[in-house]
C-alpha positions as CSV (number, residue, x, y, z in Angstrom):
1,M,-122.4,-55.6,50.4
2,D,-120.4,-52.5,49.5
3,V,-120.9,-51.4,45.8
4,C,-118.8,-48.8,44.1
5,G,-119.5,-47.3,40.6
6,V,-117.0,-46.0,38.0
7,V,-117.8,-44.0,35.0
8,L,-114.9,-44.3,32.5
9,T,-114.4,-41.6,29.8
10,S,-112.2,-41.7,26.8
11,G,-111.5,-38.1,26.2
12,D,-113.8,-37.4,23.2
13,E,-117.1,-37.0,25.1
14,A,-116.7,-33.2,25.3
15,A,-116.3,-32.9,21.5
16,L,-119.7,-34.4,21.0
17,G,-121.4,-31.6,23.0
18,L,-123.8,-31.6,25.9
19,L,-126.9,-33.7,26.3
20,D,-129.7,-31.7,27.8
21,S,-127.1,-29.1,29.0
22,R,-125.1,-31.8,30.9
23,P,-122.0,-33.8,29.9
24,L,-122.5,-37.5,28.9
25,A,-120.5,-38.6,32.0
26,A,-123.0,-36.7,34.2
27,H,-125.9,-38.7,32.8
28,A,-124.0,-42.0,33.2
29,A,-123.1,-41.1,36.8
30,S,-126.7,-40.2,37.6
31,A,-127.7,-43.7,36.5
32,L,-125.3,-45.3,39.0
33,R,-126.5,-43.1,41.8
34,G,-130.1,-43.4,40.8
35,S,-130.0,-47.2,41.0
36,G,-130.0,-47.0,44.8
37,V,-127.5,-49.8,45.1
38,V,-124.3,-47.9,44.4
39,G,-122.5,-46.0,47.2
40,L,-119.2,-44.4,46.1
41,V,-119.2,-43.0,42.5
42,V,-115.9,-42.3,40.7
43,V,-115.8,-40.5,37.4
44,T,-112.7,-40.1,35.2
45,G,-112.4,-37.0,33.1
46,P,-110.0,-34.5,31.6
47,P,-107.8,-32.3,33.8
48,G,-109.8,-29.5,35.5
49,A,-113.2,-31.0,34.6
50,P,-115.9,-30.1,37.1
51,P,-117.5,-32.9,39.1
52,A,-119.9,-34.9,37.0
53,L,-122.2,-35.5,40.0
54,P,-122.4,-33.9,43.4
55,G,-120.5,-36.1,45.9
56,A,-118.7,-38.1,43.2
57,I,-115.0,-38.4,43.1
58,Q,-113.3,-37.0,40.0
59,V,-110.1,-38.6,38.8
60,E,-108.0,-37.4,35.9
61,Q,-108.4,-39.9,33.0
62,A,-105.4,-41.6,31.4
63,G,-104.8,-42.2,27.7
64,S,-107.0,-45.3,27.6
65,L,-109.9,-46.8,29.5
66,H,-107.5,-49.5,30.8
67,G,-105.2,-46.8,32.1
68,S,-108.0,-44.8,33.7
69,L,-109.3,-47.8,35.5
70,H,-105.8,-48.4,37.0
71,R,-105.9,-44.8,38.4
72,V,-109.2,-45.5,40.0
73,L,-108.5,-49.0,41.5
74,P,-106.8,-47.7,44.7
75,L,-110.1,-45.9,45.5
76,L,-112.0,-49.2,45.2
77,A,-110.1,-51.2,47.7
78,G,-112.4,-53.2,49.8
79,A,-115.4,-52.9,47.5
80,D,-117.5,-56.1,47.3
81,V,-118.8,-55.2,43.8
82,V,-117.6,-52.6,41.3
83,V,-119.9,-51.3,38.6
84,L,-118.1,-50.2,35.4
85,H,-119.9,-47.8,33.2
86,D,-119.0,-46.1,29.9
87,A,-119.8,-42.4,29.6
88,H,-120.7,-43.0,25.9
89,R,-123.9,-44.8,27.1
90,P,-125.5,-41.9,29.0
91,L,-129.1,-43.1,28.9
92,A,-128.6,-46.6,30.3
93,P,-131.3,-46.9,32.9
94,P,-130.6,-47.5,36.6
95,E,-132.4,-50.8,36.3
96,L,-129.4,-52.2,34.4
97,V,-127.2,-51.5,37.5
98,V,-129.6,-53.3,39.7
99,R,-129.8,-56.3,37.5
100,A,-126.0,-56.6,37.1
101,V,-125.3,-56.1,40.8
102,A,-127.9,-58.7,41.7
103,A,-126.3,-61.3,39.4
104,V,-122.9,-60.8,41.1
105,R,-124.5,-61.0,44.5
106,A,-126.0,-64.3,43.4
107,G,-122.6,-65.8,42.7
108,A,-121.3,-64.6,39.3
109,D,-117.8,-63.1,39.0
110,A,-119.2,-60.5,36.6
111,A,-122.5,-59.7,35.0
112,L,-122.8,-58.0,31.6
113,P,-126.0,-56.6,30.1
114,V,-126.7,-57.8,26.6
115,V,-129.3,-57.3,23.8
116,E,-130.0,-59.6,20.9
117,V,-128.5,-59.1,17.5
118,T,-131.3,-58.3,15.1
119,E,-129.4,-57.6,11.9
120,T,-128.1,-60.3,9.5
121,V,-124.4,-60.8,10.1
122,K,-122.0,-62.0,7.4
123,Q,-118.4,-63.1,7.6
124,V,-116.1,-61.9,4.8
125,D,-112.6,-62.8,3.7
126,A,-109.6,-60.5,3.2
127,G,-110.9,-59.6,-0.3
128,G,-114.3,-58.5,1.0
129,R,-116.2,-61.6,-0.3
130,I,-118.9,-63.1,1.8
131,V,-117.9,-66.6,3.0
132,R,-120.8,-67.4,5.4
133,T,-123.8,-66.2,7.3
134,V,-123.1,-66.1,11.1
135,P,-126.1,-67.5,13.0
136,R,-127.3,-64.4,15.0
137,E,-129.1,-66.6,17.5
138,T,-125.7,-67.2,19.0
139,L,-124.6,-63.6,19.1
140,V,-125.4,-60.7,21.5
141,Q,-124.3,-57.1,21.8
142,L,-122.6,-56.1,25.1
143,Q,-123.7,-53.0,27.0
144,T,-122.7,-51.2,30.2
145,P,-123.0,-50.8,33.1
146,Q,-121.2,-54.0,33.9
147,A,-120.8,-55.4,37.5
148,V,-117.8,-57.4,38.7
149,R,-116.8,-58.8,42.0
150,G,-114.2,-56.4,43.6
151,E,-111.6,-59.0,44.5
152,V,-111.8,-60.5,41.0
153,L,-111.3,-57.1,39.3
154,A,-108.3,-56.3,41.6
155,A,-106.7,-59.7,40.9
156,A,-107.2,-59.4,37.2
157,H,-105.4,-56.1,37.1
158,R,-102.3,-57.1,39.1
159,G,-99.5,-57.3,36.5
160,C,-101.8,-57.0,33.5
161,A,-100.6,-55.4,30.2
162,P,-102.1,-52.0,29.0
163,G,-103.8,-53.7,26.1
164,D,-105.5,-56.4,28.1
165,P,-109.3,-56.2,28.4
166,L,-110.9,-54.6,31.4
167,L,-112.5,-58.0,32.3
168,P,-110.5,-61.2,31.5
169,A,-112.1,-64.0,29.7
170,S,-111.2,-66.5,32.4
171,I,-113.7,-65.3,34.9
172,R,-117.3,-66.6,35.5
173,V,-119.5,-64.2,33.5
174,T,-123.2,-64.2,33.3
175,T,-125.5,-62.0,31.2
176,V,-128.5,-60.0,32.2
177,P,-131.1,-58.4,30.0
178,G,-130.0,-55.1,28.5
179,A,-132.0,-52.1,27.5
180,A,-132.7,-50.3,24.2
181,D,-131.9,-46.9,25.8
182,A,-128.3,-48.1,26.7
183,F,-127.2,-47.5,23.1
184,P,-123.8,-45.9,22.5
185,V,-123.5,-42.2,21.7
186,R,-120.5,-41.8,19.4
187,D,-121.3,-39.0,17.0
188,G,-123.6,-36.1,16.3
189,H,-126.4,-38.3,15.0
190,D,-126.3,-40.5,18.1
191,L,-126.4,-37.4,20.2
192,Q,-129.6,-36.1,18.4
193,L,-131.2,-39.6,19.0
194,A,-130.2,-39.5,22.7
195,A,-131.8,-36.0,23.0
196,A,-135.0,-37.3,21.5
197,V,-135.1,-40.4,23.7
198,L,-134.4,-38.2,26.8
199,A,-137.2,-35.8,25.9
200,N,-139.7,-38.6,25.4
201,R,-138.6,-40.2,28.7
202,E,-139.1,-36.9,30.6
203,A,-142.4,-36.3,28.9
204,A,-143.6,-39.8,29.9
205,A,-142.6,-39.0,33.5
206,R,-144.7,-35.9,33.8
207,P,-148.0,-36.3,35.5
208,A,-151.0,-36.3,33.2
209,P,-153.0,-33.1,33.2
210,G,-156.1,-33.1,35.3
211,P,-159.6,-32.4,33.9
212,A,-160.1,-28.9,32.6
213,G,-161.9,-26.7,35.1
214,R,-165.3,-25.2,34.3
Protein backbone atom coordinates (compact mmCIF):
# COMPACT_ATOMS: atom_id res chain seq x y z
CA MET A 1 0.00 0.00 0.00
CA ASP A 2 1.54 3.31 -1.15
CA VAL A 3 1.68 5.86 1.69
CA CYS A 4 2.55 9.55 1.18
CA GLY A 5 3.13 12.09 3.92
CA VAL A 6 2.44 15.84 3.89
CA VAL A 7 3.70 18.41 6.38
CA LEU A 8 1.52 21.52 6.24
CA THR A 9 2.90 24.85 7.41
CA SER A 10 0.95 28.02 8.07
CA GLY A 11 3.66 30.63 7.60
CA ASP A 12 4.44 31.53 11.21
CA GLU A 13 6.71 28.64 12.15
CA ALA A 14 9.86 30.59 11.26
CA ALA A 15 8.84 33.43 13.59
CA LEU A 16 8.94 31.02 16.53
CA GLY A 17 12.57 30.18 15.90
CA LEU A 18 14.41 26.90 15.58
CA LEU A 19 14.07 23.79 17.69
CA ASP A 20 17.49 22.22 18.26
CA SER A 21 18.85 24.22 15.28
CA ARG A 22 16.16 22.85 12.93
CA PRO A 23 12.83 24.29 11.71
CA LEU A 24 9.65 22.81 13.17
CA ALA A 25 8.72 21.44 9.76
CA ALA A 26 11.98 19.48 9.61
CA HIS A 27 11.17 17.72 12.89
CA ALA A 28 7.65 16.93 11.68
CA ALA A 29 8.96 15.56 8.37
CA SER A 30 11.49 13.41 10.22
CA ALA A 31 8.66 11.79 12.17
CA LEU A 32 6.96 10.81 8.90
CA ARG A 33 10.16 9.39 7.42
CA GLY A 34 11.13 7.74 10.70
CA SER A 35 7.88 5.79 10.87
CA GLY A 36 9.12 3.42 8.21
CA VAL A 37 5.69 3.30 6.54
CA VAL A 38 5.78 6.59 4.58
CA GLY A 39 7.43 6.75 1.18
CA LEU A 40 7.07 10.15 -0.49
CA VAL A 41 7.24 13.14 1.90
CA VAL A 42 5.98 16.58 0.79
CA VAL A 43 6.54 19.72 2.87
CA THR A 44 4.90 23.08 2.24
CA GLY A 45 6.87 26.19 3.12
CA PRO A 46 7.57 29.82 2.28
CA PRO A 47 9.14 30.73 -1.08
CA GLY A 48 12.81 29.86 -1.23
CA ALA A 49 12.77 27.73 1.90
CA PRO A 50 15.42 24.99 1.90
CA PRO A 51 14.20 21.38 1.87
CA ALA A 52 13.01 20.39 5.33
CA LEU A 53 14.32 16.86 4.85
CA PRO A 54 16.72 15.32 2.32
CA GLY A 55 14.68 13.68 -0.41
CA ALA A 56 11.46 15.48 0.50
CA ILE A 57 9.56 17.54 -2.07
CA GLN A 58 9.21 21.21 -1.13
CA VAL A 59 6.04 23.03 -2.29
CA GLU A 60 5.33 26.73 -1.80
CA GLN A 61 2.61 27.17 0.80
CA ALA A 62 -0.63 29.02 0.14
CA GLY A 63 -2.39 31.48 2.40
CA SER A 64 -4.12 28.70 4.35
CA LEU A 65 -3.61 25.05 5.19
CA HIS A 66 -6.55 24.23 2.90
CA GLY A 67 -4.94 26.09 0.02
CA SER A 68 -1.57 24.49 0.66
CA LEU A 69 -3.12 21.02 0.59
CA HIS A 70 -4.68 21.79 -2.80
CA ARG A 71 -1.25 22.65 -4.18
CA VAL A 72 0.07 19.31 -2.95
CA LEU A 73 -2.82 17.09 -4.10
CA PRO A 74 -1.53 16.59 -7.69
CA LEU A 75 1.63 15.05 -6.24
CA LEU A 76 -0.42 12.53 -4.26
CA ALA A 77 -2.32 11.01 -7.18
CA GLY A 78 -2.45 7.26 -6.80
CA ALA A 79 -1.50 7.19 -3.12
CA ASP A 80 -3.43 4.60 -1.14
CA VAL A 81 -2.99 6.47 2.14
CA VAL A 82 -2.07 10.10 2.80
CA VAL A 83 -0.70 11.18 6.17
CA LEU A 84 -1.40 14.83 7.02
CA HIS A 85 0.88 16.39 9.62
CA ASP A 86 1.05 19.88 11.14
CA ALA A 87 4.48 21.48 11.44
CA HIS A 88 3.30 22.97 14.74
CA ARG A 89 3.45 19.48 16.31
CA PRO A 90 7.16 18.82 15.73
CA LEU A 91 7.67 16.17 18.42
CA ALA A 92 4.81 13.83 17.47
CA PRO A 93 6.51 10.42 17.59
CA PRO A 94 6.72 8.18 14.52
CA GLU A 95 4.56 5.64 16.35
CA LEU A 96 1.55 7.89 15.78
CA VAL A 97 2.06 7.60 12.02
CA VAL A 98 2.20 3.82 12.29
CA ARG A 99 -1.01 3.66 14.35
CA ALA A 100 -2.97 5.97 12.05
CA VAL A 101 -1.88 4.23 8.86
CA ALA A 102 -2.65 0.80 10.35
CA ALA A 103 -6.20 1.92 11.18
CA VAL A 104 -6.80 3.06 7.58
CA ARG A 105 -5.35 -0.19 6.28
CA ALA A 106 -7.86 -1.96 8.54
CA GLY A 107 -10.78 -0.25 6.78
CA ALA A 108 -11.30 3.27 8.15
CA ASP A 109 -11.56 6.22 5.78
CA ALA A 110 -9.44 8.26 8.18
CA ALA A 111 -7.72 7.81 11.53
CA LEU A 112 -7.07 10.64 13.99
CA PRO A 113 -4.85 10.47 17.07
CA VAL A 114 -6.60 11.72 20.20
CA VAL A 115 -5.83 12.30 23.88
CA GLU A 116 -8.31 12.61 26.70
CA VAL A 117 -9.43 15.95 28.07
CA THR A 118 -8.22 16.22 31.65
CA GLU A 119 -9.36 19.75 32.51
CA THR A 120 -12.88 20.69 33.63
CA VAL A 121 -14.77 22.17 30.66
CA LYS A 122 -17.54 24.75 31.10
CA GLN A 123 -20.01 26.14 28.57
CA VAL A 124 -20.73 29.88 28.85
CA ASP A 125 -23.34 32.15 27.33
CA ALA A 126 -22.78 35.37 25.37
CA GLY A 127 -22.36 37.29 28.61
CA GLY A 128 -19.64 35.00 29.91
CA ARG A 129 -21.84 33.29 32.52
CA ILE A 130 -21.35 29.58 33.06
CA VAL A 131 -24.43 27.65 31.95
CA ARG A 132 -23.27 24.04 32.33
CA THR A 133 -20.38 21.69 32.87
CA VAL A 134 -19.56 19.68 29.77
CA PRO A 135 -18.88 15.99 30.58
CA ARG A 136 -15.24 15.61 29.64
CA GLU A 137 -15.65 11.84 29.36
CA THR A 138 -17.24 12.48 25.95
CA LEU A 139 -14.49 14.86 24.75
CA VAL A 140 -11.10 14.29 23.19
CA GLN A 141 -8.37 16.53 21.82
CA LEU A 142 -7.29 15.90 18.23
CA GLN A 143 -3.65 15.65 17.23
CA THR A 144 -1.65 15.07 14.07
CA PRO A 145 -0.37 13.18 12.12
CA GLN A 146 -3.71 12.03 10.71
CA ALA A 147 -4.09 9.35 8.04
CA VAL A 148 -6.75 9.31 5.33
CA ARG A 149 -7.48 7.02 2.41
CA GLY A 150 -6.11 8.68 -0.71
CA GLU A 151 -9.24 8.31 -2.84
CA VAL A 152 -11.38 9.71 -0.01
CA LEU A 153 -9.15 12.77 0.35
CA ALA A 154 -9.17 13.41 -3.40
CA ALA A 155 -12.96 13.09 -3.63
CA ALA A 156 -13.50 15.39 -0.64
CA HIS A 157 -11.47 18.16 -2.26
CA ARG A 158 -13.16 18.13 -5.65
CA GLY A 159 -15.17 21.33 -5.80
CA CYS A 160 -14.79 22.12 -2.09
CA ALA A 161 -14.79 25.67 -0.73
CA PRO A 162 -11.65 27.28 0.73
CA GLY A 163 -13.18 27.38 4.20
CA ASP A 164 -14.10 23.70 4.29
CA PRO A 165 -12.24 21.43 6.72
CA LEU A 166 -9.35 19.32 5.46
CA LEU A 167 -11.35 16.17 6.29
CA PRO A 168 -15.15 16.26 5.82
CA ALA A 169 -17.41 15.09 8.64
CA SER A 170 -19.20 12.61 6.39
CA ILE A 171 -16.35 10.12 6.14
CA ARG A 172 -15.77 7.08 8.37
CA VAL A 173 -13.30 8.24 10.98
CA THR A 174 -11.76 6.19 13.75
CA THR A 175 -9.47 7.33 16.54
CA VAL A 176 -6.14 5.95 17.69
CA PRO A 177 -4.27 6.69 20.92
CA GLY A 178 -2.35 9.95 20.75
CA ALA A 179 0.85 10.91 22.53
CA ALA A 180 1.81 13.51 25.13
CA ASP A 181 4.76 14.64 22.99
CA ALA A 182 2.44 15.58 20.10
CA PHE A 183 1.48 18.86 21.78
CA PRO A 184 1.22 22.02 19.64
CA VAL A 185 4.05 24.55 19.58
CA ARG A 186 2.44 27.95 19.07
CA ASP A 187 4.53 30.43 21.06
CA GLY A 188 7.85 30.93 22.78
CA HIS A 189 6.78 29.11 25.93
CA ASP A 190 5.73 26.07 23.89
CA LEU A 191 9.07 26.19 22.08
CA GLN A 192 10.97 26.14 25.38
CA LEU A 193 8.88 23.17 26.53
CA ALA A 194 9.57 21.36 23.24
CA ALA A 195 13.30 21.97 23.64
CA ALA A 196 13.21 20.45 27.13
CA VAL A 197 11.21 17.44 25.94
CA LEU A 198 13.59 16.91 23.02
CA ALA A 199 16.63 17.14 25.31
CA ASN A 200 15.12 14.55 27.68
CA ARG A 201 14.27 12.28 24.75
CA GLU A 202 17.80 12.46 23.41
CA ALA A 203 19.28 11.87 26.85
CA ALA A 204 17.12 8.77 27.33
CA ALA A 205 18.30 7.42 23.96
CA ARG A 206 21.99 7.63 24.86
CA PRO A 207 23.57 4.36 25.99
CA ALA A 208 24.18 4.09 29.70
CA PRO A 209 27.84 4.60 30.68
CA GLY A 210 29.76 1.43 31.36
CA PRO A 211 31.44 0.62 34.65
CA ALA A 212 34.34 2.89 35.53
CA GLY A 213 37.70 1.42 34.72
CA ARG A 214 40.21 0.67 37.46
